[in-house]
N, C-alpha and C positions, 0 to 999 in steps of 0.2 A: 403230182403226182397221176399214174397212169393207171389204168379201171382195171387192171393187174395188179395192183398196191392195195389194193380195196376191200374189203370183205363184206362191207356190211355199209349199202350206200343209198339213202331215204333222198324222194323229190317230196316235198309239201305234203307227207306223212300227214293226214286226219283223222283222228275220230270222234265223234260226236254223239253222245249220247241223250236224250229230247229238248234233241236241240241251242245243247249244250258242246263246246269245245275242250273235249277231256285234252285233247291232243290235239297243235294246231300245226300245221305249215310245216315241220320238222324235214329238213334239210343236213343227213346226219352222215360222217364220213368217216371207217370206222378203220387203221390202217390196214397192214397185214402183219404180223407177229407184234403186234401191239399188246401192250392190256392200255385198255380204253375208261377209266373212272364217269359210269354215268350218274349226277347225284343232284339232288335236290328232294325241297319239303316234303317232307308228308303231301298227296292230291297231285305233285304238279305233274303226274302221266310217268313215272319211266315205268313202274308195273305194265301198265296196258300198253307202253312202245314196245317193251318186252315180248308181252305177249300176241304184236300184229308181227314181231320180226319171227315170232315162232310158227305161224301157221294160226293160234292159236284161237285168233278174232280175225273178224276182219276190217281193212281201214276203210274206213268210210270216202275217203279222197288219198290224191297220191299215188305213189310208186315207192318202193320197196327191194332194192336186189339183198341178196344174200353166197356169196361166189360167182354171184355173176345172176344167180336164180331168182325169179321173180318170186316176191313173197303169198303173193296168191295162186296165179296159175300153178307153181311149182313146189309147192309143200312139200307135197310127200317128200321127196328125189333129196330139199333142205332138211328133212328131219333125220338121214340118213348120214347127213354132213355136220352136222352140230348136235354140242350136249347141253343140255338144262337143268341147272339146281332151282327150281324155287322156291321160295323165302321159306317153310317150312317144310321140307322134303319127311315124306312117309314110307314107311319103312315094312316089312315083315316082321313080327316082332323077333318071333321065334327060329328066326334065319338067322346064322351067322352071318360075321359080314364079307369071308368069303366065300359064301353059299350063295349071299345076295348078291355078291360082284360078276358070282360063273355065271347067274341067274341072268341078268341085264344083258351079259356079254354074248351069253346064244341067241340076244337078238341082232348080231352086227358077227360075228365073224362065223365066218364055215371053215372048211376041217378039222383037220385032226383035234382031240381031245386038249390032246399036250399042247398045243397051240395057244387053245384057252386059258386053259392052266399058270403058263408064264404072262399069258399077258394080265392075269388077276394077281397071282404074288408078285411083278411086279408092280405092278397097282399099286397095293396096301406095303410097301416098303417105300415107295415112292411116298405118301402121305403119313405114312409111318403111326400104321395098326399094325402091326407083326406082332403086338404082344397079345394084343385083345380079338386078333383077327378069327381065334374058333372059336367066340364067347357070343351066346345069344345076343343082337341087336338090342332089346329090351336092357340089358343091364350093360350098352356105355353110355357115356356122361356124354351134355353133350355140346361138348370140341368135336368128342370119336363122333359122335353122329352126323356131326357138322363135312369131316375129312370124307369119311364115308360116302357123305351124299356128294363129297367134287368129285372122287372115286371113279362112282356110277355114273358121271357126267361122261366124264373122260374117260373112260373102262375100252372102247372103240375109237382112244388120238383123233378124234374130232377138228376140222378145223376149224372151228369156234367154238367156243365157249362161255352161253351166256348163265350168269350167274347173279338171282337178286337179291342180294343183302346177301352174302356168304358169311358177315363177321360180325354181324348186331347183334348176337344173342351171345356170343362172349365175350370172357375178358380178357385185359390186358395180353397175357401170355397168349392164350387161345386164337388172340387178333391176330398175336402175330407169328402163329405158325402157319394162319393158314393163309397169310400173305407172304409169306416163304415162301410155299406149296404154288402158287398164282404167277409166282414170278420160275419157277422152272419150268411151266408150259409153255413162254414166251418162244422159245425154242421153234417149237413143236407146232402151236395154235397161236391166235386169238384170243384173247380173253374179255369180254363184254361183263362189269362187273356194276349192280347198280348198289348203291351207299349213303347214309349220312353222315358217317363219318369221316368228317374232314384231312384229317391227317393221317390214315389206310390211301388216301387216295393223292396226299403229296404225297410220300415215302414210295407207293410201288406204281403210278402210273404213268407211263407216256402221254396218254393224249386223255384229256377230257370236256368234258359234254358236263353244263349248270344248266336244267329246267325247270325256271320255274312259271306257274300259274300254265301248263304247258306248251309253254315256249318257247323257244333256246334262248336262253341269258349270256351265255360265251359257251366258244368252244374251240379246240383249240390244241396243239402241244403245251404239256404243262407248262413249259419255260413260257410259251409268248403269254398264254393267260397270268399268269404272275403277272409279269412284265408286264403286264396291260392295266395290275391296280394301283397300286399311290405314286409314280414313276417316281422318279429321284424326289428322296422323300431325307433332311436331316432330322435330329433330334436336342435341340442344347439348350443349356440347363444355364441360367443367367442372373447374376445377385448384379444390381443398378438402377442407371437411365431405360427402363425398358423399352421408351416408348421411342429415346435416341436409336438404340441397341436395332428394332424394327424400320425403321426408318433408314441407317446405316447400306441393310440386308435388303430392304427394296431397292435400291441404289444402285443396286448389282443390273446389271445384262443380265447376266447368269442366274438369278432369282424371281422363281415365279410368282409368289405368295408366300406369305409368312404369316401363321395360326399364333398366338400365345392366350396361355393361357397361367394362372397367376397361382402360387402354391405357396404362398408366406408370404419372409423377404425375397420369393425367388422368382423369376416365368421360368416357365419351358418354352420355346419355340421351334414351330415345326416349319420346317423352311421346303418351299420346293423347289425343285434346282433346273435347269434345263441341261446344266454343262456338270459333269459329276467331277474331270477332272480339274476343271474354274473352282469347285466347289470343295471339292481335298481340300486342294493346294489354299483357294484362298478366303471360303468360309472364318475359318479361326483369324486369321490375321486383321477380317476387316470388324471384328469382336474387340480381338482385344487392344489396336488400336484405338479407342478410346481408357483412358486409366481408367478413369470409373467403375468401366465395367467388371466384375472377374465370371469369368465362365467355367461354371462346374462337371457340367457335361457335354459332353462332345462326338456325335455316332448318329453314321448313316444306319435311315431303316429298312426292315426288311419284308419284306411282302410276306404272307402266308395267304394261301388256300382259304380262310378262314373268314378275312379280313373283305376279298372281294368279295366271296358267297354272299355275305352278311349284304355288300353293298349294293348288290346284285339282285337279290329275292325284296328287300326290304325296299328299294327302292322302284322295284316296279309292279307293289302292292297298289293293290286298289280298294281305297282305304271309304269309297263311297260309301 
């Protein structure tokens, strides 16, 4: 990936408080016109990392760039080219949504008033606030306020949009609407957003980074991260001589591992394989060759982000 295709790049980015590394040696790469899901448990360092990128706190070590500009040296120039939604956005409660966006746009737009008004009207329509655009902000619901916050961050069409937990406090319908809005921004901006809602990441993200205890546990295109999980795994439920079935499977060159769990008169076999084609064509045949064995269920397991996340976080936890 060339530098022109990368909007955010860090190398060894570190932040230390009182001798403790809150963020440690981060090497991030965020592709242009992508949705980048930044996830991790509470205290993993997500917000600290975002604040370093925004120039709100200085790194203790390492370097970072946004659209080729240094996050420390060029912070004022960077801020004009990014939009930011904090975890708990604040507004002037007496102003309407339209007035709020017009006020925010005034900091970035030069030229005739008509240009600002047109941009404000476009954003109101884009985030679905037309019905309440002229009501005071204090009368808006939580979901409507979140949409307003996103519109405010995007009002000047920034190259990069950074959102800290944009859907955390919303119900499923509100989250769905926010994710749909983010997908519309992909054509004109790059979106980096943090979340702990794994299903949201899997639905809309192109690239993902899992942070744990201040370090990167996994990073890459969502498909690659998902593929790195459990590998090729089949689940088979059988009745009969389970030990003999297990030995028969382990005798196949394309079978790497067989885990067994007993469930009453049946057993569940978790079969990890190295060759999907061989498994699809031969796994059932191997089992059915034993006349005394009954195969009740057979299927390939799909890997989800939640399983990978739990494995990475719990595997990296320091229990001392």
